[in-house]
C-alpha positions in Angstrom: 0.0 0.1 0.1 0.6 3.6 -0.5 1.4 4.6 3.1 3.8 1.8 4.1 5.5 2.8 1.0 5.4 6.7 2.2 6.4 5.6 5.6 9.4 3.6 5.2 10.4 6.7 2.2 10.4 9.0 5.2 12.3 7.0 7.8 14.6 6.4 4.9 15.1 10.3 4.8 14.8 10.8 8.3 17.7 8.5 8.7 19.6 9.7 6.0 19.5 13.3 7.3 20.4 12.4 10.9 23.1 10.5 9.7 24.3 13.3 7.6 23.8 15.7 10.6 25.9 13.4 12.6 28.6 13.3 10.2 28.3 17.0 10.1 28.6 17.4 14.2 31.2 14.8 14.0 33.4 17.0 11.7 33.1 20.3 13.1 34.2 18.8 16.2 37.8 18.6 15.3 37.7 21.9 13.9 36.1 23.4 17.0 39.3 21.5 19.0 41.3 22.7 16.6 40.3 26.5 16.9 40.8 25.9 20.7 44.2 24.5 20.4 45.4 27.5 17.9 43.8 30.2 20.1 45.6 28.6 23.3 49.1 28.5 21.4 48.5 32.4 20.8 48.1 33.3 24.4 51.0 30.9 24.8 53.1 32.5 22.3 51.9 36.1 24.0 52.9 34.9 27.5 56.3 33.7 26.3 57.0 37.0 25.0 56.5 36.1 21.0 54.4 38.8 20.2 55.0 39.2 16.8 53.7 35.6 15.8 51.0 35.6 18.5 49.4 38.8 17.8 47.8 38.2 14.2 46.6 34.7 15.9 45.2 37.1 19.0 43.3 39.2 16.4 41.9 36.2 14.6 40.5 34.1 17.4 39.2 37.6 19.5 35.8 37.2 18.2 35.3 33.9 17.6 36.5 32.7 21.4 33.5 30.9 22.9 34.9 29.4 26.2 35.0 32.1 28.9 38.4 32.0 30.8 39.9 31.7 27.2 38.3 34.9 25.6 39.8 36.3 28.7 43.3 35.4 28.1 43.4 36.4 24.7 41.8 40.3 25.6 45.0 40.3 28.2 47.6 38.9 25.8 46.1 41.0 22.9 46.8 44.3 25.4 50.4 43.6 26.3 51.3 42.3 23.1 49.6 45.1 21.3 51.4 47.8 23.4 55.0 45.8 23.1 54.5 45.8 19.4 53.6 49.8 19.6 50.5 48.8 18.1 48.2 51.3 20.0 44.7 50.6 17.3 45.1 47.2 18.1 45.3 47.8 21.9 42.5 49.6 21.5 40.6 47.1 19.9 41.6 44.5 22.6 40.5 46.9 25.2 36.8 47.4 24.0 36.6 43.8 23.6 37.3 43.0 27.4 35.5 45.8 28.7 32.9 44.3 26.5 32.6 41.2 27.4 33.6 41.6 31.0 32.4 45.1 32.0 32.4 46.1 35.5 35.5 43.4 36.0 38.2 45.0 38.6 41.3 43.4 36.2 40.0 44.3 33.2 39.1 48.5 34.2 42.5 48.1 36.3 44.3 47.1 32.7 42.5 49.5 31.2 43.4 52.5 33.1 46.9 51.5 33.0 46.9 51.2 29.0 45.3 54.2 28.1 47.7 56.4 31.0 50.8 54.4 28.9 49.1 55.9 25.8 48.6 59.2 26.9 52.1 59.3 27.7 53.3 58.3 24.8 51.0 60.6 22.9 52.3 63.7 24.9 56.1 62.2 24.4 55.7 62.4 20.4 54.0 65.6 20.8 56.6 66.9 22.9 59.4 65.7 20.4 57.7 66.5 17.2 56.4 69.8 17.9 58.2 71.1 21.3 57.1 75.0 20.9 53.4 74.2 19.4 50.7 75.4 21.6 49.3 72.3 22.0 52.7 71.2 23.7 53.1 74.6 25.5 49.0 73.6 26.8 50.0 70.2 27.9 52.9 71.5 30.0 50.5 74.1 31.4 47.9 71.6 32.2 51.0 69.4 34.1 52.0 72.3 35.8 48.6 73.1 36.9 48.5 69.9 38.9 51.6 70.3 40.5 50.3 73.3 42.0 52.5 75.4 40.3 50.7 78.3 39.4 53.0 81.5 38.2 54.6 78.8 35.6 51.7 77.3 34.5 50.5 80.8 34.0 53.4 81.7 32.0 53.3 78.6 29.7 49.4 80.3 29.0 50.6 83.4 28.5 53.3 82.0 26.0 50.3 80.6 24.1 48.8 83.8 23.4 51.8 85.4 22.5 51.7 82.8 19.4 47.9 83.2 19.0 46.3 85.5 20.6 42.4 84.4 19.7 43.3 80.4 20.8 39.9 79.2 22.1 40.2 78.0 25.7 43.2 79.5 26.6 41.7 82.6 28.9 39.9 80.3 30.2 42.4 78.3 31.5 44.4 81.3 32.7 41.2 83.1 34.7 40.5 79.8 36.2 43.9 79.4 37.5 44.3 82.7 39.2 41.2 82.0 41.0 42.4 78.9 42.1 45.8 80.2 43.4 45.9 79.6 47.1 45.8 82.9 48.7 44.9 85.1 46.1 46.0 89.3 45.9 42.8 91.3 45.9 43.2 92.3 42.5 42.8 88.3 41.1 38.9 88.4 41.0 39.2 91.2 38.8 42.1 89.7 36.6 40.2 86.6 36.1 37.2 88.4 35.4 38.9 90.0 32.7 40.1 87.3 31.1 36.3 85.8 31.2 35.3 88.6 29.2 38.1 88.0 26.7 37.4 84.4 26.5 33.8 85.3 25.0 34.9 87.5 23.0 37.1 84.7 21.1 34.4 81.8 22.0 30.6 82.9 23.0 30.1 79.3 23.5 32.0 78.9 26.6 29.5 78.2 29.4 32.4 77.7 32.3 33.4 81.5 31.0 29.9 82.3 31.4 29.6 80.5 34.9 32.7 81.9 36.8 31.4 85.2 35.6 27.8 84.7 37.3 30.0 83.1 40.4 32.2 86.4 40.8 29.1 88.5 40.3 27.2 86.3 42.8 29.9 87.3 45.1 29.6 90.7 44.9 25.6 90.6 45.7 25.2 91.8 42.0 22.4 89.8 41.4 21.1 90.9 38.0 24.6 90.8 36.6 25.0 87.3 38.1 21.1 85.9 37.0 22.6 87.1 33.3 25.7 84.8 33.2 24.0 81.7 34.5 21.4 82.2 32.5 23.6 82.1 29.3 26.3 79.3 30.7 22.3 76.9 31.5 21.3 77.9 27.8 24.9 76.9 26.2 24.8 74.0 28.2 21.6 72.3 29.4 23.5 69.7 31.0 25.4 72.3 33.6 23.8 71.5 36.9 25.7 74.0 38.6 24.9 76.6 36.3 21.0 76.0 36.9 21.9 76.3 41.0 23.4 79.3 40.1 20.7 80.9 38.5 18.3 79.6 40.8 20.2 81.0 44.2 20.5 84.5 42.5 16.9 84.3 41.4 15.8 83.5 45.1 18.6 86.4 46.7 16.8 89.0 44.1 13.3 87.7 45.7 12.1 86.5 42.5 11.0 83.0 44.1 8.5 81.8 41.3 11.2 82.7 38.9 13.6 80.6 40.8 11.6 77.6 41.0 11.8 76.0 37.3 15.4 76.5 37.0 16.0 74.9 40.5 14.0 71.9 39.2 16.4 70.8 36.2 19.3 71.4 38.4 17.5 68.5 41.0 16.9 66.4 38.0 20.4 67.2 36.6 22.2 66.6 40.1 19.4 64.7 42.7 21.9 64.0 45.7 23.2 67.6 45.5 21.3 68.6 48.5 22.0 72.4 47.4 19.2 72.9 44.5 16.6 71.4 47.2 17.3 73.4 50.0 16.9 76.4 47.7 14.1 75.2 45.6 12.2 74.6 49.1 12.6 78.2 49.9 11.3 79.2 46.7 7.6 77.0 47.0 7.3 78.1 50.6 8.1 81.8 49.6 5.6 81.0 46.6 2.4 79.6 48.8 3.3 75.8 48.5 4.1 74.4 52.0 3.8 71.2 51.8 6.3 70.8 48.6 8.5 72.8 50.3 8.5 71.0 54.0 9.4 68.2 50.9 12.4 69.7 49.5 13.6 70.4 53.1 13.1 66.8 54.4 15.4 64.9 51.1 18.0 68.2 51.7 18.2 67.2 55.8 18.6 63.2 54.3 21.2 64.2 51.8 23.1 66.3 53.9 22.9 63.6 56.9 24.5 61.3 54.2 27.2 63.5 53.3 26.4 63.8 50.1 27.2 67.6 50.1 30.3 67.5 51.4 31.3 68.9 54.9 31.4 72.7 53.4 27.9 72.8 52.5 26.9 76.4 52.9 23.6 75.6 53.0 21.5 75.4 56.4 19.3 73.1 57.6 16.7 75.1 59.6 13.7 76.4 57.7 13.3 79.9 57.2 10.9 82.2 59.4 
């Protein structure tokens, strides 16, 4: 009958396909074994210092290795060999691979820190060798001196840059910030810094940092309208600049413009929810505009954050509610 024949035919097909599949799986096992063996050999070569031979094999193995431990060894060996062979692009490829496959792994993060630091040092040395008197090299020197607290030497470097290129963006800002960072500055330093920030904005009107510093200087002198203008422009230039919104809200509150202070302070809290200062200022603004319940909530949040130490020991805002 037709049915039995059909069944036998189907069974034959199934047997044949199963046999074919089994043969395919069998053929894959040696290939997989060979690939693993080749990857292990590449890692061994790298560990024994044969990076020239190992690096091409590690690059080839990186996207295809399935075993987790072996994958990790490939990445680490690849970074080290790439750095040894002076192939920074390859080193970054291996680092990206490690950070993608092992996110938040302490060993991977540690390796990333040191590798990127080494790459930065190499780039700085190359800049110093190839263009030692360039504005970029001088700026790098100035940044290093500034980090060491050598304020006067750093200022000289920044001024040398301005002699070469008086309209180089960012330098007046850095110089003004440096003046304000110096310990025990003379009484004239605020005015000098203000001039530097104004010159920076003449060159680069989009510098939100310069607008912010001018706002802070005006705030210190209780020049509320001037401070409000600078903070407002800083916030518009950089909508992620939380401190600019805090400064704007604080100055609007100091000018008794409480209803206007609410929106920038709410924006500040969205950007910096763990900062108690905007919560405190917003609590005052709410209270002064008749929103007592909302104000009490903000006072409670501010107290909790302050108790947790989120604001630091020098938080200038009082925890007491105003009368």
